[in-house]
N, C-alpha and C positions, 0 to 999 in steps of 0.2 A: 178712551181713557187718556188723559194728558200725562206726559212724562215729566219728571222732576227736572229742574235746571241743574245740570251737573257741571261744575266748573272744570276747566282744563287742568291737567297735570296734578290732579288730586289722586292719591293712591286709591286703588280699587276698593280695598277693604273699607276705607273711609267713605267712599261713595256709597257703598252698600249700607253702611250703618247710618248715614245721614239722610237717606231717602225718607220721605214722609208718606203717610197713608193718604190715599185719594179716595174719598168716600162720597159717592153721589148715587142717585137712583140709577139702577141698571148696571152699576159697575161694582166689581169685587174689590176687596181691600188690596192695598199695595202689597201686603205680605203674601197674599194668595197668588198675585200675578208677578212676583219679583222675578220669576224665571224668564218672563218676557221682557223685563226691563233692564237686565244687566248689559253693560257696554260690550261692544265687540272689538274695540281697539284698546290695546294696552300701551301705557306710556312708561317713561323711564322709572317713575316711582313704583310701578307695579312689579318691576323686574330686578329689583335690587335686594341684597341680603346675602349673607355668607352661605345660606342653604340653597340659594337659587342655582338652578342648572346652568352650565356654561352656554348651552345652546339657546337659552331663553332670549338672548339679545336679538335673535332673528324675528321675534314677535313684535318688536318695538314699532309702534305706529302702523301696524298692518291690520287691515280688516279681515278678521278670521271667519267670516261667513263665506262659505264656498259650496259649490254643487257637487253631487256625486260624480258627475261627468268630469269636472275639473280635477277631482281627486284621482279618478281612474287614469286620466292622462298623465298626471304627475307620477303615479306609481309605475306606470309603464316606462316612463323616462328613467326613473331610478333603476328599474329592473335591467334595462339595456346597458346602463353604465356600470353596474356592479356585478350582476350575476354571472355573465359569461366568463369574465376574468377570474372571479372568485372560484368558479367551478373548475376551471383549467388548472389554477394554482393548487387547489386542494387535491385534485386528481394527480398532479405531478408529484406532490408530496408523498402520496401513497405509493406511486410507482417507484419513486426514488428509494423510499424506505424498504419496499419489498424486493428491490432489485437483488439483494443479497441471496434471497431464496432462489431466484432464477439463475444467478451466477453459480450457486451451489449445485444446481441441477446440471449445469454445464461443466462441472469438474473443478470448481474453485477450491473445494475442500482438499482435493488431491494436490493441486498445484501449490497451495499454501501449506500443505502438510498439517492440516487441522486434525487434532487427536481428541478423543474423549468428549469433554464438554466444551471444547474450544468454540464450536459453531454456536452452541446455545449461549455462551458468554458474549459472543459477537453480537447476538441479537439483544441480550439483556442490557449491555453497556449503553446502547442507544438510549434506553429509557432512564438510566441513571443520570445522564446529562440532560435529557428532556425534563426530568424531575428537577434538576438543578436550575434549569432555565425557566421553569413555569412561573414561579412567583415573580421574579424580576420582569418577565414578559407581561404579566397582568398589570404590574405597576407602570410599565412603559406605555401600555395601551391606554391607561387612564390619564397619564401625565403628558404624553407627547402625541404627535400626529400619527394615527394608527396606520395609514397607508404607507407612510415612509418607513416606519419601524418594520413593518412586514416586508417591504421591498428590499431593505438592506439585509434583513435576515435571509430572505430567499436568495439574494445574490451570493451571500457567503456560503450557503449550503450547496449552491451550484458549483462553486469553486471546490468545495469539499468532495463532491461527487467526482469531479475530474481528478482529484488526488487519488481516488480509488484505483485509477488505471495503473499506478506505480506500486501498489502494495505487493510486498514480497513474502510476508510472513504474518503470523498471528498478531505480533506487536503492531505492525502497520495497520492491519485490519481493525484492531480494537481502537487505535487512535482515531482513525477516520470515522468510525461509527460513533465514537464519543462526541466528536465535534459536529457530526451530522445531527445528532439529537439536540445539541445545544442550539444550533442555528434554526432548527425546525420548530423549536418550542413556541415562538411567538405566533405561529400561523393560526392554529385552532382557536386559542383564546382571543386572538385578534379578530378573526372572522366572526366569532360568536358575538363580540361586542359591536362590531360594525353592523351585523344583521339586526341586533336588538335596538340599535340607534336609528335605524331607517325604517323598520317594518313593525306593524302592530302584531300582537301575539297570534291573531288569526291568520295573518299573512305569512308568518315565519315558516310553518311546515311546508307550504306550497305557494306557488303563485295563485292569485285569485282565479285565473283561468290559464292553464297551460303548464309551463315548466316549474321548477322548484326554487325555494329560497333556502331555508335550512336544508331542504332536500337537494337542491341543485349544487350547492357548494360541497356536498359530500356524494352526490349522485355519481360523479365521474370516478369515485373510488372503485365503483363496480365496473364501469364501462371503459374507462381509459386503459386499464390493464389488458383489455382484449386486443386492441390493435398493437399494444406494446408486445404482448406475447407472440403475436404473428410476426412482428419485426424481429424479435429475438430468435424465432425459429429460422428466419432467413440468415441471421448472423451466425447461427450454429453451423451453417454450411460454408462460412467464409474461410478462406485460406490466406490470411494476411499475416503480417509480422507479429501480431498480438494474438493471445488466446481469445477464443470467442467471447468469453465472459467479460473481458476487459473492454470490448467494443460496446457492451451494454452501458457501462459507466461513461464512456466517451459521448455517446449519443444523449444520454440523460443530462449530463452536466451542461452541455451546450444549450439544450432546450430550457433548462431551469434558469440559466442566466438571462436568456431572452425574456422569459416571463417575469423575472425579477425587475427588470427595467420598466416593463409595462405597469406592474403593480405600484412601483414607486411613483410613477407619473399620473396614474389614473384613479386609484382608490382614495377617496376623501376621508376626512376624519369624522365630521358630523354634518348634518344638513346645513348648519349655519355657515360653514365655510366651503361648501361645494361650489366651484367656479362655474359649473354648467347649469346651475339653477338661478332663476331670477329671485329678487328679494321676496316677492309674494310666494313663489314656490318654496323657498326656504322656510317661510313662516308656516305654511300649510304642512310641510313635512315635519316640523317640530311639534306643531299643535296635535297632529295625529298621534304621535307617541306619548305626548303629555297626557292626553285624554285617557290613555290606558294605564296611567299611574306607575309606569316603570322608569321614567326619567330617561335622559339621554347621556349626558356627560357632566360630571362634577369632579374636578381634580382634587378636592379636599379629602384627605384621609381622615376617617372618623372612627375612633376607638370603639365607641358604643356599637356601631354597625359591625365592626370586626368581631366583637365578642358575641353579638347576636347570631352571626353566621356560625360561629363555633359551637353554640349551644342550641341551635335549631334542629330538632330531631327530623323535621321534614327535609332539611338540607342534607343531613347525613344519610338518610335513606336514598335520596337521589344520587348522592356521591357513591354509595355502595352499589347501586344499579350499574353505574358506569364501571366500577371496579370488577364486578363479576361478569359483566357482558364482554369484557375484553378477552376472556379466556378462549372463546371461539375464534377470535382473530389470530390467536397464536398459531392455530392450524392453518387457516386460509391465507395468512400473510407470509408465514415463515417456513412451514413444514409440508404444505400440501403437495408440492412437487416431489419431495423426497418420499412421502408416503405413497403417492400414486406410482412412483417408480418402483417402490417395494411391492406393489400389486403384480408386478411382472411386465410392465410396459417399458419401452425404451426411453432414453433420456429425452430425445426430441419429441416423441409422442406424448410423454408425460407433461411436457410444456404445453402442448396444444390442448390436452385434456383438462387443463385448468380453466380454459376459457368459459365453459358452461357455468362453472361455479360463480364467476364474476358476472356473467349475464343474469343468472338467477338473482344475485345480490341487487343488481340494478333494477330488475323488474319488480322484485318484492318491495324495494324502497319506494318505487312509484305507487304501488298498490297501497302500502301502509300509510304513507303521507297523504295520498289521495283520499283515503277513507277519513282521515283525521280532518282534512280541510273541507271536503265537499259534503260531508254528512254530519248533521248536528248530533246524531246519536254517538258517533265515535269521537267527537271532539273532546269530550270529557272522559274518554276511555283509552287514552294513549297507552298507558302502561299495561292495562289488562290485554290490549291488543298485542303488545310486544311479548307478553308472557306466552302467547300461542307460538310465536317463532322460537322462543326458548324451549318449549316442549318438543318441537321438531328437532332441535339440536340435541336434546337429551336422548331421543330415539336414535338419531344418527350415530352419536358416540357410543351408545350402548351396543349397537349392532357391530360397529367396527371393533370395539373392545372385546367382544365375545366370539369373534370369528377370525381365525387365521386365514390370510389370503391364499387362495388356490386358483388354478385356471378356471375352475367351474363357478366360483363365486365372486371373482374380481369385478365383474360388471355390477353386481349388487353392492359391493363395497364402494365402488366408484359413485354409485347413486347416493349412498349414505354420506359420502364426502360432500356431494352437492347439497344435501339436506343440511349439513353443518354450516354451509355457507349462508343459510338463512339468518344466522346470528348477526351478520354484518349490517342488516337493515336497522338494528337497534341503535347504532351510534347516532344516526340522523335525528331520530325522535327524542333520544335522551338529551341531545344538545338543545333541542327545542324546549324540552321540559325545564332544563336548567336556565335557559334564557328568559322564559316568560314567567317563572314562578318565584323569582326573587327580585326584590326591588331595593333601591338605595345603591349609589355608585360603589361605595366601599363594600357593602355586603355582597352585591352581585359579583364584584371582582374577587372577593374572598371565596365565595362558593365556586366560582369558576376555577380558581387556583386549587381549591380542595379537590375538585373533580378531576383535574388533570394530574394532580399528585396521585390520586387513586388510580387513574389510568396508567400512570407510569409504573407504580408499584405492582399492579396486576401483570403488566407486560414484562416486568423483571422476574417475577416469581414463576409464572406459568411456563415460560420456555425452559427453565431449569428442571421442570418435571419431565421434559423430553430427554431422556437419558441416551447418550450416544451409544451405550452398550446395548440398548434395546432397538436400535435402528434395524429395519425401517418401519417396524410396527408401532414402536413408541407407546407401549401399553400404559405406562405410568402417566404419560402426558395426556392420553385420551381419557383415562379415568379422572384425572384432575379437572379437565374441561367439563366432563359430565357432572361432577359434584358442584362446580362453580355455577353451572347453569341451573341446577336445582335451587341453589341459594338465591340466584337471580330472580327466579319466579316468585319466591317468598318476598323479596324486597319490592318487586313491582307492586304486588298486591297490598303490602303494608303501607307503602308510600301513597298509593291511590286512595286507600281507605282514610288515612289521616287528612289528606288534603280535601277530600270530599266532605268529611265531617266538619272541618273548619269552615268550609264554604257555607254549609247549612247553618252553622252557629252564627256566622256574620250576617246571613240573610235574615235571621231572627232579630239580631241586634240593630242592624242598619240596612234595611232593604234597599236595593239599588233602584234608582229612578226608572231605569230601563232594564228589567231583569232578563228580557229576551236577548240582551246584548251583554250578557254576563260572561265571566270566565275568559276575558281577553277577546271578546267577539265584537268590540266596537268597530264599526265599519262605516266610515263616512258620517255625514251630519245631515240628517233630514231636517226639513223646515221646523218640525216640532222640537228638535233638539238644539238647533243653532242658538236660539236666544237662551241665555242662562247657562252657557257652558264655560264661561271664563273662569268661574270659581273652581271648577273641576280641572281646567287646564293648569291654573296656577298651583293647585294642590299636586298635580302630577309632576310639576317641575320643582317641588320643594325638597327633593332628595329624601323622601320618606322611605322606610323599608316596608316590606310586605306585612310585617307584624304591626307597625305603627299606623299604617293607612288602612282603616276599616273599609274603604271603598275598593280595596284590592281584592280580587278573587283569583284563586288558584286554578290552574288548568292542567289537571293530572292525566 
């Protein structure tokens, strides 16, 4: 079948509308074969318009036909440049934030003369400033170079950690914790946006083969505290001019500043401006994301997308899953050492007994995200799978709440504390659900901000339920966590049901051309798909929201 004469530099939509039917014996109509006749090279006229994604310029003049092997090589290159540093940075954020718990185990509360709810407020104030910085952080991620914004923020929180060495009273502790939350605010929304700009929805929970993406930059939340706790154990035996807990902040502050410099220099903004990619690699990287209809980066703030995010029930349900899921983290991040110490273990031994909880968190994170990535069955059952972990947390908190610690049952209660640690695997997958289920730059940024606002509010409220007068059992706090986890289970299932029903409705209205690659599962471009994909690529770069784009499918 002959191809029509397509003049150069004519917009793609015009080229499509001006093609003529070719009718001859043994040949199908042009309409039937239009998928095989679309151009593979986009020119300037195809890539203009106020709605066009900023990264679309990387497609100019590039042949977007590529093999699966070429894509696999590119993804591996991206992995090695992004994932290790993102994982270490996120892990250090968790260790820095949780250092107050380890310092409390080492006697900080006594040294600073903390009374009543002082310690709980020192935890909560971090999230007041984190909340204050969340929305500006999302704006900065959309407006400026993501890697540099995160690097500067990381450097400032490293300086703040060093300032903790000189804290003398509750006033100084509250001040340092406030600024720590403010400077850490850009990290999670920033890494969320970086991940969704570089990886397809299928790739985000895990690497295609091996380590993690959404998983890896939160995986070290579970594993990095293990060597840190062992080092703290050694610092607990130190006989220097400073109290043992002050050495913890000295070590962490220096390490954080070193990491900040690396983040500033290495983490790119979008595939279009990554210096370590060739022009062809940039084009392929952009095209991969565009085909999944989520877009990459558009700096234009759109009121209609903002309103859509605020009125989308699916968005609110996902936000509430993050809100309720943070309750378990209040125990494992801030109170686990004090509670274990209350079971009758010494301060130093209580420190080491925390390590299995973080090891369990890391292993379960691998299992959950592995099931989501490598098995087709679980890929559309992310939230039901997480509900099983929440059920375990309910059991663990119920046992701890109903049993007073004694020498005879402290081992059982310790095991229940490890079961509560299963809650921490939820953050990774919820971040993936947020990242892949909402499209449109402004809407995605708004939902991200809503989520982290909920994250902060939960982490402000829950620590206040841990009353100092109830230490070390903290019955009110344990009961609060149990109730939050029950509500979390209900939100998981409600969110999953609504997204699944909407996918089925869209399948009836506008069936996908490749239904087996539905729900964010587009992976590579087989020979049958390459011809005729340009229209879908341009649609994916038009900054449409998930509600506006009927080709979008939710991945619950």
